C-alpha positions in Angstrom: -8.9 98.5 -16.2 -5.8 97.0 -18.1 -2.5 97.4 -16.4 1.5 97.3 -18.4 4.2 95.4 -16.7 7.7 97.0 -17.9 10.4 95.9 -16.2 13.8 94.2 -16.1 16.3 91.8 -14.7 19.7 90.6 -14.8 20.9 87.1 -15.6 24.2 86.2 -15.4 25.5 85.9 -19.5 26.7 82.2 -18.7 23.7 81.2 -17.3 21.7 82.0 -20.2 21.3 78.6 -22.4 19.9 76.9 -19.0 17.2 80.3 -17.9 16.2 80.5 -21.7 14.1 76.3 -21.6 12.6 78.2 -17.9 11.8 81.7 -19.3 9.9 79.9 -22.2 8.0 77.6 -20.0 6.5 80.4 -17.4 5.8 82.5 -20.6 3.5 79.6 -22.0 2.3 79.2 -18.5 1.5 82.7 -18.5 0.4 83.4 -22.2 -2.7 80.9 -21.0 -4.1 82.5 -17.8 -7.2 84.5 -17.6 -6.9 87.7 -17.8 -2.8 87.6 -19.7 -2.7 89.5 -23.3 1.0 89.8 -23.2 3.7 88.0 -21.6 7.3 88.7 -22.6 10.4 88.2 -22.0 13.7 89.2 -24.1 17.4 89.2 -24.1 18.4 92.9 -24.8 20.5 92.7 -28.3 23.3 94.9 -26.8 23.8 94.0 -23.0 24.2 89.8 -22.4 22.2 88.9 -19.8 19.7 91.8 -19.4 16.3 90.9 -20.0 13.5 92.6 -20.3 9.7 92.2 -19.3 6.8 93.8 -20.9 2.9 92.7 -20.0 -0.2 93.7 -20.4 -3.4 92.2 -18.3 -6.9 93.1 -18.2 -6.4 94.4 -14.9 -4.5 94.6 -11.9 -7.0 91.6 -10.6 -6.1 89.2 -12.6 -2.2 90.1 -12.8 -2.2 89.6 -8.5 -3.5 86.6 -10.0 -0.3 85.6 -11.6 1.8 86.1 -8.9 0.1 84.0 -6.9 0.4 81.0 -9.6 2.4 77.6 -9.1 4.6 78.3 -11.7 5.4 82.2 -10.9 6.5 80.0 -7.4 9.1 77.3 -9.5 10.5 80.1 -11.7 11.0 82.6 -9.0 13.1 79.5 -7.2 14.6 78.8 -11.2 15.2 82.4 -11.2 17.0 82.5 -7.8 19.0 79.6 -8.3 20.2 80.9 -12.1 21.6 84.1 -10.1 18.8 86.4 -11.0 19.9 90.4 -10.3 18.7 94.0 -10.8 14.6 93.3 -10.9 12.8 96.3 -11.4 9.2 96.2 -12.1 6.4 98.5 -12.8 2.9 98.2 -13.0 1.2 101.1 -15.1 -2.4 101.6 -15.4 -3.7 101.9 -19.0 -6.1 104.2 -19.6 -6.4 104.4 -23.7 -4.2 102.8 -26.5 -3.5 103.1 -29.7 -1.3 101.7 -33.2 1.8 103.8 -33.9 
């Protein structure tokens, strides 16, 4: 069953210039993973330093594999060094989808 991952985290606005290329690197690596349908980070237009997270995976099992990849371990260290706070991520089971 597909799963959607929705969430957010905060990065100090003064660290965003350093964070952007690191986020791009992890996004590209993740998008190449088996089972990844979507993987996105986006800075909130109205709240500098607030990063919105959206992901779609073919299954919860593939998401679990993703969380154990080397590039996610590196990203965990990098984001901690940049001052990431307020991480709140939720996984939703997707029972259907339709275009709006």
